[in-house]
N, C-alpha and C positions, 0 to 999 in steps of 0.2 A: 861323311858327306863330301861330295865333290862340288867345289865352288869355282865358278868362272865369273870373274868380276872385271868389268871394263869401265874406266872413267874416260869419257870422251872429252870432257872439258872441265877443268878445275879453275874456278874463279876465286882469287884471293885479293879482295879489295883492300887497298891501303897498306899493303905489305911490300917490303923490299926483299924479294926472294931472288937469290943468285941464280938458281937453276930450277925453273918451274917444272921441267920434264922430270928431273930427279925427285922433286917433292911429290909430284903426281904419282910416280911409281911407288914411292914409299908409302903414301896414303893408301894406295891400292893394296899393297902387301899387308899393311896394318889392318885395314878393313877385313881382308880375307882372314887374318888371324883372329880378329874379334868375332867374326861370324862363325868360324870353326870352333872356337872355344865356348862362345855363349849361345850359338844357334841363331836362327832367324828371329827377329823381334816379333812379338805377337801381332797378328793381323797381316803379316807378309807371307806370301806363298812362294814355293819354288817356281822357277821359270818366269820370274817377274822382271819386267823392264820398267825402270823408274826414270821418268823424264828429268826430274830435278829434285834435289834435296837441299834445303836451306837449314844448316845447323845453327845453333845459337852462337852468339858472339862469345869470345873468351879473351882473356889477357894473354898477350904473346910475350914470352920470356926471351930476352936476347941471348941468354945462356942456352947452349945446346944446339943452336943454329937451325938449319933446315930440317934436320932429322927430328928434333923435338917438335918443331912446327908441324911436320907431317903427322906425328903422333897425336897432337892436339886436334888437328883437322879430322883425323880418322875417328877419334873419340867423340867429337862433336857431331859428326855425321852419323855414327852408329846411334848416338842418343836421339838424334832427330828421326831416325828410322823407327825407333822404339816408341815414339809418341803417336 
């Protein structure tokens, strides 16, 4: 499967993120990995443009820094797409 994913804007409310551009790129990479491994969630079709996804909230761990945060955001987003 060929996946082309673009995140135009990543909103992280209430978080102190050192480099938002790096976090957005890491979220994008992690989402591509999840989609490649798990496939498209039920109900989604190829060639789909999604205007907005609101993932559920989660506890942010200070350990792991921005890399861990990006993984949590990607997991939350994939979960929201699956609902």
